[in-house]
Backbone as a printed PyTorch tensor [residue, N CA C, xyz], in Angstrom:
tensor([[[ 12.2410,  -9.9340,  19.3420],
         [ 13.3820,  -9.8820,  18.4790],
         [ 14.4610,  -9.0490,  18.9720]],

        [[ 15.5660,  -9.2550,  19.2910],
         [ 16.7640,  -8.4760,  19.4800],
         [ 17.5870,  -8.6460,  18.4430]],

        [[ 17.8610,  -7.6660,  17.7180],
         [ 18.4690,  -7.6600,  16.5480],
         [ 19.9190,  -7.2350,  16.9460]],

        [[ 20.8100,  -8.2230,  16.1790],
         [ 22.2070,  -8.5200,  16.5770],
         [ 22.9080,  -7.0190,  16.2810]],

        [[ 24.0930,  -6.8020,  16.7840],
         [ 24.5110,  -5.4900,  16.6860],
         [ 25.2110,  -5.6030,  15.1390]],

        [[ 25.3870,  -4.4550,  14.4250],
         [ 26.1190,  -4.6320,  13.3280],
         [ 26.9590,  -3.8340,  13.2140]],

        [[ 28.3200,  -4.8220,  12.5780],
         [ 29.4610,  -4.3020,  12.9650],
         [ 30.2380,  -4.6490,  11.2170]],

        [[ 31.0260,  -3.8120,  10.7550],
         [ 31.5980,  -4.1110,   9.4460],
         [ 32.6280,  -5.0890,   9.6830]],

        [[ 32.2050,  -6.1480,   8.5270],
         [ 33.0340,  -7.5660,   8.2430],
         [ 32.6210,  -7.9890,   6.6870]],

        [[ 33.1700,  -9.2390,   6.7950],
         [ 32.7410,  -9.7290,   5.5650],
         [ 31.5940, -11.3060,   6.0680]],

        [[ 30.7390, -11.5030,   5.4150],
         [ 29.9930, -12.8310,   5.6420],
         [ 30.5320, -13.8070,   5.0670]],

        [[ 31.0700, -14.6440,   5.2180],
         [ 32.0700, -15.4990,   4.9520],
         [ 30.8510, -16.5730,   3.6450]],

        [[ 31.1460, -16.9590,   2.7660],
         [ 30.3040, -18.0220,   2.1230],
         [ 30.1210, -19.1310,   3.2130]],

        [[ 28.9610, -19.6100,   2.9080],
         [ 28.5070, -20.9330,   3.5010],
         [ 28.4480, -20.6910,   5.0650]],

        [[ 28.4200, -19.0670,   5.2510],
         [ 27.9530, -18.8620,   6.9140],
         [ 26.9470, -18.0860,   6.9400]],

        [[ 26.2880, -18.2000,   8.0000],
         [ 24.7520, -17.3340,   8.1860],
         [ 25.0100, -16.5640,   9.8270]],

        [[ 24.0760, -15.4850,   9.8750],
         [ 23.9370, -14.9620,  11.1600],
         [ 23.3740, -16.2860,  12.5690]],

        [[ 24.3770, -16.1390,  12.9960],
         [ 24.1220, -17.4460,  14.4530],
         [ 24.0590, -18.9660,  13.7560]],

        [[ 24.6440, -18.7790,  12.7400],
         [ 24.5600, -20.5120,  12.0110],
         [ 23.2250, -20.9220,  11.8310]],

        [[ 22.2740, -20.0120,  11.6080],
         [ 20.9580, -20.3590,  11.3150],
         [ 20.9620, -20.7060,  10.1150]],

        [[ 19.9260, -21.5000,   9.4860],
         [ 19.3990, -21.9040,   8.2950],
         [ 17.9420, -22.7200,   8.1810]],

        [[ 17.0780, -21.8190,   7.5720],
         [ 15.6600, -22.2070,   7.6780],
         [ 14.8800, -22.8410,   6.9540]],

        [[ 14.2420, -23.9350,   6.7440],
         [ 13.4850, -24.6320,   5.8100],
         [ 11.7190, -23.8480,   5.7100]],

        [[ 11.9410, -22.9690,   4.8000],
         [ 10.8440, -22.0740,   4.6970],
         [  9.8820, -22.5980,   3.1630]],

        [[  8.8630, -23.3770,   3.4750],
         [  8.0730, -23.9880,   2.2790],
         [  8.9020, -24.6460,   1.2610]],

        [[  9.9640, -25.5920,   1.6160],
         [ 10.6810, -26.4270,   0.7590],
         [ 11.7100, -25.6250,   0.4980]],

        [[ 12.2300, -24.5370,   0.5620],
         [ 13.2250, -23.9990,   0.2970],
         [ 14.0740, -23.7180,   1.4070]],

        [[ 15.5970, -23.4020,   1.1540],
         [ 16.6410, -23.1200,   2.3070],
         [ 16.9590, -21.6240,   2.5170]],

        [[ 16.5780, -21.2950,   3.4800],
         [ 16.8510, -19.6030,   3.7910],
         [ 18.0170, -19.6910,   4.6400]],

        [[ 19.2270, -18.7960,   4.4270],
         [ 20.2800, -18.5690,   5.0500],
         [ 20.4390, -17.0520,   5.1200]],

        [[ 20.3700, -16.7850,   6.6430],
         [ 20.2740, -15.3800,   6.8260],
         [ 21.5850, -14.5380,   6.6870]],

        [[ 21.7370, -13.7540,   5.9500],
         [ 22.9940, -13.0750,   5.9310],
         [ 23.5590, -11.8710,   6.7690]],

        [[ 22.4430, -11.1760,   6.8210],
         [ 22.4370,  -9.9680,   7.7960],
         [ 21.0550,  -9.5030,   8.3760]],

        [[ 20.9670,  -9.0990,   9.3500],
         [ 19.6900,  -8.5490,  10.1800],
         [ 19.9150,  -7.1510,  10.6370]],

        [[ 19.2070,  -6.3920,  10.3580],
         [ 19.2200,  -5.0570,  11.4240],
         [ 17.9820,  -4.6790,  11.3690]],

        [[ 17.5390,  -3.0980,  12.0040],
         [ 16.1060,  -2.9810,  12.0520],
         [ 15.8740,  -2.1610,  10.6070]],

        [[ 16.6810,  -1.7270,   9.8200],
         [ 16.6700,  -1.1140,   8.7590],
         [ 16.5500,  -2.1330,   7.4480]],

        [[ 17.3630,  -3.3490,   7.7110],
         [ 17.0870,  -4.3300,   6.1040],
         [ 17.3430,  -5.4050,   6.7440]],

        [[ 17.2680,  -6.4780,   6.0200],
         [ 17.2280,  -8.3250,   6.3920],
         [ 17.5190,  -8.9780,   4.9080]],

        [[ 18.8310,  -9.7440,   4.7130],
         [ 19.0950, -10.3570,   3.5670],
         [ 19.2100, -12.0400,   3.9730]],

        [[ 18.6970, -12.4680,   3.0760],
         [ 19.2360, -13.6470,   3.3130],
         [ 19.5160, -14.9660,   1.5440]],

        [[ 20.1810, -15.5870,   1.7130],
         [ 20.5800, -16.4540,   0.5480],
         [ 19.5720, -17.3620,   0.4810]],

        [[ 19.0210, -17.7880,  -0.6820],
         [ 17.7080, -18.9340,  -0.7650],
         [ 17.9770, -19.5720,  -1.9940]],

        [[ 18.0150, -20.9760,  -1.8250],
         [ 17.7780, -22.1860,  -2.4150],
         [ 16.4770, -22.3850,  -2.7510]],

        [[ 15.8680, -22.2480,  -4.2080],
         [ 14.7000, -23.0550,  -4.1840],
         [ 14.9390, -24.1540,  -4.9320]],

        [[ 14.6310, -25.3660,  -4.5170],
         [ 14.5070, -26.6950,  -5.4790],
         [ 13.4410, -26.3410,  -6.5840]],

        [[ 13.8230, -27.6020,  -7.8650],
         [ 12.9130, -27.1510,  -8.8580],
         [ 11.4990, -27.3270,  -8.2050]],

        [[ 10.4340, -26.9090,  -8.6610],
         [  8.8400, -27.0430,  -8.2080],
         [  8.6500, -26.2050,  -7.2290]],

        [[  9.3030, -25.6640,  -6.4990],
         [  9.0200, -24.9460,  -4.9460],
         [  8.7850, -23.4240,  -5.6260]],

        [[  7.8740, -23.0090,  -4.5890],
         [  7.3960, -21.4190,  -4.9330],
         [  6.9570, -20.8880,  -3.7570]],

        [[  6.6740, -19.4710,  -3.6540],
         [  6.0640, -18.7440,  -2.6740],
         [  4.9600, -18.3250,  -3.0290]],

        [[  3.5970, -18.7150,  -3.1910],
         [  2.4610, -18.3850,  -3.4050],
         [  2.0820, -16.6430,  -3.3450]],

        [[  1.1290, -16.2510,  -3.8080],
         [  1.0730, -14.8470,  -4.0170],
         [  0.8850, -14.1720,  -2.5250]],

        [[  1.4770, -12.9200,  -2.5540],
         [  1.3270, -12.5320,  -1.0010],
         [  1.8560, -11.3360,  -0.8110]],

        [[  1.7090, -10.4820,   0.1080],
         [  1.9360,  -8.7880,   0.3010],
         [  2.2340,  -8.3970,   1.5220]],

        [[  3.3670,  -7.9500,   1.2780],
         [  4.0510,  -7.2660,   2.4930],
         [  3.5150,  -5.7120,   2.8080]],

        [[  2.9360,  -5.8560,   3.9270],
         [  2.4810,  -4.3700,   4.0800],
         [  3.2870,  -3.3900,   4.7620]],

        [[  4.3900,  -3.8140,   5.0340],
         [  5.7070,  -2.9020,   5.5100],
         [  6.6260,  -2.8850,   5.1350]],

        [[  7.3760,  -3.5690,   4.2960],
         [  8.3130,  -3.7050,   3.3580],
         [  8.5500,  -3.4640,   1.9040]],

        [[  9.7140,  -3.1900,   1.5270],
         [ 10.0300,  -3.4020,   0.2950],
         [ 10.9220,  -4.5860,   0.2810]],

        [[ 10.5730,  -5.5550,  -0.8270],
         [ 11.4510,  -6.5800,  -1.0400],
         [ 12.2300,  -6.6960,  -2.3920]],

        [[ 13.5130,  -7.2260,  -2.1420],
         [ 14.3070,  -7.7460,  -3.9120],
         [ 14.8550,  -8.8740,  -3.8010]],

        [[ 14.9550,  -9.2730,  -5.2560],
         [ 15.4330, -10.7080,  -5.0220],
         [ 16.9630, -10.3170,  -6.4640]],

        [[ 17.8550, -10.7560,  -6.0870],
         [ 18.9620, -10.6770,  -7.1480],
         [ 19.6000, -12.4850,  -7.5850]],

        [[ 19.1670, -12.2730,  -8.6800],
         [ 19.5140, -13.8100,  -9.0980],
         [ 20.9700, -14.1800,  -9.5250]],

        [[ 21.5550, -15.2860,  -8.8160],
         [ 22.4940, -15.7370,  -9.2000],
         [ 22.6680, -17.0300, -10.4480]],

        [[ 21.6440, -17.9810, -10.1480],
         [ 21.6080, -19.3050, -11.1100],
         [ 19.9830, -19.5030, -11.1490]],

        [[ 19.5910, -19.9840, -12.0700],
         [ 18.2140, -20.6020, -12.2560],
         [ 17.2850, -19.3590, -12.5730]],

        [[ 16.3460, -19.8850, -12.7980],
         [ 14.7990, -18.9390, -13.3650],
         [ 13.9190, -18.9180, -12.4430]],

        [[ 13.3680, -17.4660, -12.0500],
         [ 11.9800, -17.6210, -11.4830],
         [ 11.1130, -17.2440, -12.5180]],

        [[  9.6680, -17.7820, -12.5050],
         [  8.3920, -17.4160, -12.8590],
         [  8.0030, -16.5710, -12.0750]],

        [[  7.4310, -15.0980, -12.4020],
         [  6.9840, -14.3940, -11.0880],
         [  5.4070, -13.8100, -11.9090]],

        [[  4.9410, -13.4750, -10.7400],
         [  3.5030, -12.5380, -10.7740],
         [  3.5250, -11.3740, -10.0390]],

        [[  3.6930, -10.0550, -10.4860],
         [  3.9900,  -8.6330,  -9.9500],
         [  3.1530,  -7.9820, -10.3800]],

        [[  1.9760,  -7.6140,  -9.2130],
         [  1.0010,  -7.2010,  -9.4410],
         [  0.2550,  -7.3710, -10.6080]],

        [[ -0.0650,  -8.7510, -10.5100],
         [ -1.0780,  -9.1660, -11.4680],
         [ -0.7450,  -9.4200, -12.6010]],

        [[  0.7760,  -9.1600, -12.8930],
         [  1.2060,  -9.6730, -14.3850],
         [  2.5140, -10.3670, -14.3700]],

        [[  2.5160, -11.6080, -15.1840],
         [  3.4980, -12.6270, -15.4080],
         [  4.5840, -12.0420, -15.7570]],

        [[  5.7400, -12.5470, -15.4590],
         [  7.0890, -12.1110, -15.8330],
         [  7.9620, -13.1130, -15.5310]],

        [[  9.5550, -13.2290, -15.8230],
         [ 10.3810, -13.7360, -16.0400],
         [ 11.7660, -13.0750, -15.1990]],

        [[ 12.6320, -13.7520, -14.5220],
         [ 13.9700, -13.4030, -14.0480],
         [ 14.9460, -14.5480, -14.1010]],

        [[ 15.8530, -13.9590, -14.8240],
         [ 17.2130, -14.7320, -15.2640],
         [ 18.4230, -14.1370, -14.1940]],

        [[ 19.6150, -14.8490, -14.0740],
         [ 20.5250, -14.7960, -13.3420],
         [ 21.0300, -13.3550, -13.9620]],

        [[ 21.6440, -12.4190, -12.8210],
         [ 22.0570, -11.4200, -13.0080],
         [ 20.8130, -10.1040, -13.1390]],

        [[ 19.6990, -10.7270, -13.0000],
         [ 18.0640,  -9.6620, -12.7830],
         [ 18.0710,  -9.4060, -11.2130]],

        [[ 17.4350,  -8.4680, -11.1460],
         [ 17.0160,  -7.7440,  -9.8190],
         [ 15.4570,  -7.5600,  -9.6970]],

        [[ 14.8380,  -8.1770,  -9.0170],
         [ 13.5190,  -8.1190,  -9.1590],
         [ 13.2020,  -7.0140,  -7.9320]],

        [[ 12.2760,  -6.2570,  -8.4300],
         [ 11.4360,  -5.3560,  -7.1260],
         [ 10.3240,  -5.2540,  -7.0130]],

        [[ 10.1750,  -5.6650,  -5.4140],
         [  8.6500,  -5.8440,  -5.1850],
         [  8.3370,  -4.5780,  -4.3060]],

        [[  7.6200,  -3.5220,  -4.6240],
         [  7.6480,  -2.7590,  -3.3180],
         [  6.2470,  -2.9890,  -2.2340]],

        [[  6.5200,  -2.4720,  -1.3760],
         [  5.4080,  -2.9320,  -0.3310],
         [  4.1330,  -2.8350,  -0.7600]],

        [[  2.9820,  -3.4030,  -0.4640],
         [  1.6520,  -3.2470,  -0.6370],
         [  1.4030,  -4.0200,  -2.2310]],

        [[  2.1850,  -4.3340,  -2.8570],
         [  2.1040,  -4.9920,  -4.1140],
         [  2.1030,  -6.5180,  -3.8680]],

        [[  1.1310,  -7.2220,  -4.6970],
         [  0.8050,  -8.6630,  -4.2910],
         [  2.1630,  -8.9410,  -5.5570]],

        [[  2.5570, -10.2270,  -4.9410],
         [  3.7880, -10.7290,  -5.8020],
         [  3.9060, -12.4540,  -5.1830]],

        [[  4.1760, -13.1570,  -6.1220],
         [  4.2120, -14.8600,  -6.0690],
         [  5.6190, -15.3390,  -7.0930]],

        [[  6.4930, -16.0570,  -6.3740],
         [  7.5290, -16.4870,  -6.7870],
         [  7.7650, -18.0010,  -7.0440]],

        [[  8.1030, -18.5890,  -8.2400],
         [  7.6100, -20.0290,  -8.6750],
         [  9.0350, -20.1620,  -9.2710]],

        [[  9.4220, -21.5880,  -8.9630],
         [ 10.6270, -22.2290,  -9.6960],
         [  9.9800, -23.2820, -10.4410]],

        [[  9.5580, -22.9960, -11.7430],
         [  8.9890, -23.7660, -12.4630],
         [  9.8650, -24.6150, -13.5830]],

        [[ 11.0210, -24.3640, -13.2010],
         [ 12.5240, -25.1910, -14.3550],
         [ 12.5460, -26.8720, -13.5420]],

        [[ 13.4370, -27.0270, -14.3820],
         [ 14.0490, -28.5490, -13.4560],
         [ 15.3240, -28.1670, -13.0910]],

        [[ 15.3410, -26.8590, -12.6790],
         [ 16.9940, -26.5670, -12.0460],
         [ 16.7440, -25.6890, -10.9330]],

        [[ 17.4770, -26.0450,  -9.9120],
         [ 17.4050, -25.1100,  -8.6810],
         [ 17.5960, -23.7970,  -8.8340]],

        [[ 17.2020, -22.8920,  -8.2060],
         [ 17.3290, -21.2930,  -8.2210],
         [ 18.3260, -20.7970,  -6.8890]],

        [[ 19.0740, -20.0810,  -6.9100],
         [ 20.1600, -19.6320,  -5.9720],
         [ 20.1180, -18.1590,  -6.1250]],

        [[ 19.7830, -17.3130,  -4.9320],
         [ 19.3920, -15.9770,  -5.1690],
         [ 19.7420, -15.1930,  -3.7720]],

        [[ 19.5050, -14.0390,  -3.8040],
         [ 19.7500, -13.1910,  -2.7880],
         [ 18.6500, -12.4940,  -2.2990]],

        [[ 17.7890, -12.5090,  -1.2610],
         [ 16.6660, -11.8960,  -1.1070],
         [ 16.8800, -10.3750,   0.2030]],

        [[ 16.4190,  -9.4240,  -0.0500],
         [ 16.5110,  -8.5780,   1.1810],
         [ 15.1800,  -7.6090,   1.1300]],

        [[ 15.1670,  -7.3950,   2.3730],
         [ 13.7230,  -6.4160,   2.3920],
         [ 14.3050,  -5.1480,   3.4080]],

        [[ 13.4140,  -4.3670,   3.1180],
         [ 13.5080,  -3.0450,   3.9880],
         [ 12.1100,  -2.2190,   4.2140]],

        [[ 12.1700,  -2.1110,   5.3830],
         [ 12.6950,  -2.4570,   6.8400],
         [ 12.6510,  -3.9480,   7.2130]],

        [[ 13.3150,  -4.2030,   8.4060],
         [ 12.8910,  -6.1710,   8.4470],
         [ 11.6230,  -5.9830,   9.0580]],

        [[ 11.2630,  -5.0020,   9.9760],
         [  9.6270,  -5.4800,  10.3170],
         [  9.7950,  -6.8780,  11.3150]],

        [[  8.9160,  -7.4300,  10.5240],
         [  8.8170,  -8.5580,  11.5810],
         [  8.6310,  -9.8230,  10.8410]],

        [[  9.6210,  -9.7730,   9.8610],
         [  9.8620, -11.0240,   8.7450],
         [ 10.8960, -11.9700,   9.3730]],

        [[ 12.0860, -11.3940,  10.2490],
         [ 13.0210, -12.4800,  10.9820],
         [ 11.8380, -13.6480,  11.7660]],

        [[ 11.1700, -12.6510,  12.5650],
         [ 10.1260, -13.7200,  13.2740],
         [  9.3680, -14.6820,  12.6740]],

        [[  8.6730, -14.0850,  11.6530],
         [  7.8990, -14.9540,  10.9200],
         [  8.7800, -16.2140,  10.2360]],

        [[  9.8340, -15.8640,   9.8270],
         [ 10.8540, -16.8430,   9.3480],
         [ 11.1400, -17.9240,  10.6560]],

        [[ 11.6310, -17.3660,  11.7990],
         [ 11.4110, -18.3020,  12.8730],
         [ 10.4810, -19.2330,  13.0940]],

        [[  8.7120, -18.6170,  13.2060],
         [  7.9380, -19.2060,  13.5320],
         [  7.4320, -20.2280,  12.4020]],

        [[  7.7990, -19.9320,  11.0120],
         [  7.2710, -20.9390,   9.9270],
         [  8.4060, -21.9710,   9.6040]],

        [[  9.6540, -21.9010,  10.0340],
         [ 10.9620, -22.8090,   9.7280],
         [ 10.2040, -24.3540,   9.9100]],

        [[ 10.4510, -24.9110,   9.1670],
         [  9.7730, -26.6470,   8.8180],
         [  8.6820, -26.7750,   9.4910]],

        [[  7.3260, -25.9060,   9.1900],
         [  6.2180, -26.0220,   9.1380],
         [  5.6590, -26.4750,   7.9750]],

        [[  5.0090, -27.6520,   8.0370],
         [  4.6610, -28.5320,   6.6770],
         [  3.3720, -28.0030,   6.2050]],

        [[  2.3550, -27.4620,   7.2950],
         [  1.2170, -27.0900,   6.9810],
         [  0.9380, -25.8580,   6.2130]],

        [[  0.7670, -25.8720,   5.2660],
         [  0.3200, -24.4010,   4.1930],
         [ -0.3000, -23.3870,   5.0550]],

        [[ -1.8600, -24.1010,   5.5570],
         [ -2.7970, -23.5690,   6.3110],
         [ -2.3860, -22.7920,   7.2880]],

        [[ -1.2670, -23.3800,   7.7060],
         [ -0.4630, -22.9170,   9.3280],
         [  0.2490, -21.6160,   9.0260]],

        [[  1.0630, -21.7760,   7.8110],
         [  1.8330, -20.8450,   7.5470],
         [  1.2490, -19.7090,   7.1610]],

        [[  0.0070, -19.7970,   6.5600],
         [ -0.9510, -18.5460,   6.3670],
         [ -1.3340, -17.8470,   7.5950]],

        [[ -1.4580, -18.8070,   8.2470],
         [ -2.2270, -18.2740,   9.7160],
         [ -1.2140, -17.2770,  10.4370]],

        [[  0.0830, -17.8720,  10.5520],
         [  1.1630, -17.3490,  11.2770],
         [  1.6770, -16.2430,  10.7290]],

        [[  1.6640, -16.0190,   9.1860],
         [  2.0640, -14.7990,   8.4740],
         [  1.3230, -13.6740,   8.6340]],

        [[  0.1580, -13.9550,   8.4580],
         [ -1.0400, -13.0260,   8.9370],
         [ -0.8610, -11.9840,   9.8400]],

        [[ -0.2620, -12.6010,  11.1320],
         [  0.4170, -12.1480,  12.2370],
         [  1.7210, -11.3360,  12.5000]],

        [[  2.1830, -11.4610,  11.2400],
         [  3.7070, -10.9280,  10.9000],
         [  3.4520,  -9.9230,   9.6270]],

        [[  2.4260,  -9.0040,   9.6820],
         [  2.4370,  -8.3730,   8.5460],
         [  2.8410,  -8.6470,   7.2380]],

        [[  2.2980, -10.0180,   7.2220],
         [  2.3140, -10.6440,   5.4260],
         [  1.0550, -11.2060,   5.2350]],

        [[  0.4470, -10.9910,   4.0800],
         [ -0.5990, -11.4470,   3.9580],
         [ -0.6100, -12.3680,   2.7320]],

        [[ -1.0540, -13.8700,   2.6300],
         [ -0.9930, -14.6470,   1.7230],
         [ -2.3520, -14.3680,   0.6820]],

        [[ -2.5290, -14.4550,  -0.5530],
         [ -3.8100, -14.1490,  -1.3290],
         [ -4.4290, -15.5100,  -1.7530]],

        [[ -5.5710, -15.4370,  -1.6960],
         [ -6.3230, -16.9670,  -1.7470],
         [ -6.0930, -17.2930,  -3.1630]],

        [[ -5.8350, -18.8520,  -3.5530],
         [ -5.8030, -19.1850,  -4.7510],
         [ -6.6320, -18.6650,  -5.9430]],

        [[ -5.9760, -18.6200,  -6.9380],
         [ -6.9790, -18.1030,  -8.1070],
         [ -7.5910, -19.2980,  -8.7730]]])
């Protein structure tokens, strides 16, 4: 991947890097910025959607919630996040993200460094087979954990 140049700017609402919008596991991810050191995206999680427990091996990950609520598993512990909360997920720590409510969640995710996550999202965009997502993720420094 060629990282776009980074410049001082305001990324307007409803715009994204290169007009990209990804469908990842039923959620909509809209990349807001990408550099080698960090990558952010606006995410919309419809009710009932989730990201199963997984581990980022090379990145710290964060979520800031704007609306809705998440049920989370962070390092084996169940917790919740609501609007205004910041979720911190250090690299190497297992985490799962679940919208168990009847409302959509809107939030901002970011990781540092970017590592291979941009490439992963490009490859799993619109992939409907969860086992294929797991296989592709393993080649991009992210490991999904087996179901409990």
